N, C-alpha and C positions, 0 to 999 in steps of 0.2 A: 332695302334702303335704310331701315333702322339700324341694322348691324353695321352697314358702311359708315353711317354717321357716328355711331359709337366708337368705331375704330379710329376714324379721323380725329375725334375729340381726344382719344387717348394718345395718339401719335403727336398731336399738337402740344399736349401737355408735357409729353416726354421731351420734345425738342426745347420747350421753354425751360424745363428743369435743367437740361444740359447747359443751356446758355446762362442761366442764373448762377450755375456753379463755377463758371469760368471767372477767376479773380480778375478784377479790373486793375489796370496799371495807372496810377495817378499821373495826370498830365505833367506835373512838376518833377516827376522822378527823373533822375539822371540816367542816361543811356546805360551805364554800367549796371544799374539796379535791375534792368530787364534781362540780363544775361542769365540763362538757366544754370543750375549747379552742374558740376562735372558728373559724368556717368558714375564715377566711383564714390560720390558723396551720398550717403544714405539720407533719406528724408521721409518723415511721416506724412502720408498722403491718404486721407480717408474722409472726403467731403460728404459721402453718403454714410450715415451712421447705422442704419438698420434695414434688414430685409422688409419690404413693404408687407404689411399684414393683410390677409384676405378679409373679405367682409364677414359679418356675423353669420352664425349658423342659420339663423332665421332667414336672412337675405339670400344666403347661398341655396337654401332649399327652394326658394322661389325661382332663382336662376336655373337650378337643375330641372325644374318642371318645365321651363321654357325651352330647354335645349331639344333640338330635333333628335329623335331616336331612329337610327338607321344602321344598316350593315356597313362594315368598313369599306372604304373605297379601295380600288386596285392600287397596288404599289408600282404599277407600270410608270416608268419615267422618273421615279424618285431618285434623288441624289442629295446628299448633305450640302453639296456645293450650290444647290438652288436656294439655300438659306444662308446667305453670307453672314457669318457670325464672328464674334470677337472683333467687332468694328471699333474704330477709334471713337472714344466718347469725348475726350478733350485732351489737348496737349499730345503727349505720347502714350496716354493711358487707354488701353483697349478694354473691352467689356469684361474679360476675364480678370484683369488686374483690378478693375474697379470693384468687382464682387469680392475678390480676395481681401481687399482693404476693408470693405464694408462689413464682411461677415467674420473677420478675424479679430483677435485681441492683440494689442501691442504690435501691430503690423508696421514694419519699416520697409519702405521702398527706395530703390536707388533712383538716380536721375532719369532713367528710362521707364520709371513707374513699375519696375519688377519687384515683387515681394521678395525680400532677402531674409527676413526673419518674421516670426509671428506664431500664433497658436490658433487653431480652429477646432471647434467641436462640431462633428458631423451630426446633424439632427436626425438623419435617417437611422443611424445605428449607434449613436452616443460615443463614437470613437473620438479620442483626442489626437489631433494631428499637429505635428511640430515643424513641418516643412511644406512649402507650397507645392512641391513635387508630389506630395501625398494627397493633394486636394484636386478634385474634379469640380467643375462648375456644371451642375445639372440643369437641364431644361425641365421644369416641372412637367409640362406636357412636351414629351420628346418630339423632335422634328419629324420623325417618321410617323408617330402617332397623329401629329397634326395633319400630315399629308393624307393619312387614311380617313380623316374626319373633315376634310374640306380645304386644306391648304394646297391641294393639288390644283385648285382653280385660282389661286392667288397669283399676283404679279410679284416680281422680284423685290420691289420696294416693301411690300407688306410682309413678305417672308423675312426680309432683313430686320424689319422692326420687331417682328415676333421673336427672332433668334437673339436679339440684343435688348429685350424689354427690361428696363430697370424700374419702371413705374409700378408694375404689378408683381405678384408673387411667382414669377416665371423662372427666375434664376437664383440658385442657392448653392453655396459651397458645401460639399459633402465629401465623404471618403471615396477614393477611387473605387474601392471594392464594392461599395453599395451602389454607386452609379453604374458600374458595369454589370452588376447583378440585375438592376432594374432594366437596363438597355432601353428598348422602346415599348416596354409593356405598359398596358393600362391597368388601373387598380384591380380589375378582376383577375389579373395574372400576376401582379406583384404589389406588395404593400411594404412600407418601411419596416424593418425588423423592430424598431423602437415603436411599440404600439401606442405609447403616449403621444406620438406625433401624428397619429391617424386623423385626429380631428382637424388639425391645421392643414395637413396634406390634402384631405378631401375637399376642404374649403378652397384651398389654393387651386387645385386641379380644376374644380368646377368653375371657379370664377374666371380663370384664364380661358377656358373653353367658351364661357359666356361672352367675355369681352371680345373675343375674336370670331364669334359666331360659328364655332365648330360643333359638330354633332357628337353624339355618344352612341355606343351600342347598348342593347338591353342588359347584357351581363355587366358592362361597365357601370351603367346607371345603378343597378342593384348593389354593386360593390360600394359605390359612393354613398348610397343611402345607409348601408351598414356602417361605414366609417363615420358618417355624420352622426349616427346614433351614439357614438362614443363621446361626443362633445358634452361636457358637463352642463 
């Protein structure tokens, strides 16, 4: 019951955030002012300015100690389609485009919210990316890893919220190479090549699992402890 309440609180806050970011149209505005720009007209669109920071290392250590430690669940029945992702957040902007705008520098989007120019620095491997096609949006806790640690028992609405979570440190723009190297591995099997990011990575991973009431394996927990020990 505690976990369910915590998740509902996070989901409610996320919905409120999305509504708050939708620009209001003044009642006195002429109808022409409400017409969206043409698809070919570029427009800067980045209402979310920064990847949400995970809690402090002290708080995360407490969260880690509260996580259930158990063997991974079976992958029977798993499919990425059971986690509807890249949902529309507002207007024509889906989750991927929102994260691209948030995590990039000088990102310009067209009338359909697609990133047409910008620069991104991949925190996993310190690579500089100059085209959106080079960027993957990584789920900090991968969908398959979530399935193995409790998401197999969720309904579709909760899986969708998890796959599109902009409130926590669950989604980050990184190089396609690093994202594909990580795949669905947990920290005992994969760590970011950029060791300087281990502190934030382990804090984010642990906090996402805590927020959603997911379990960890013993090797995973040990790896997280080792990565948290790198925090200054």
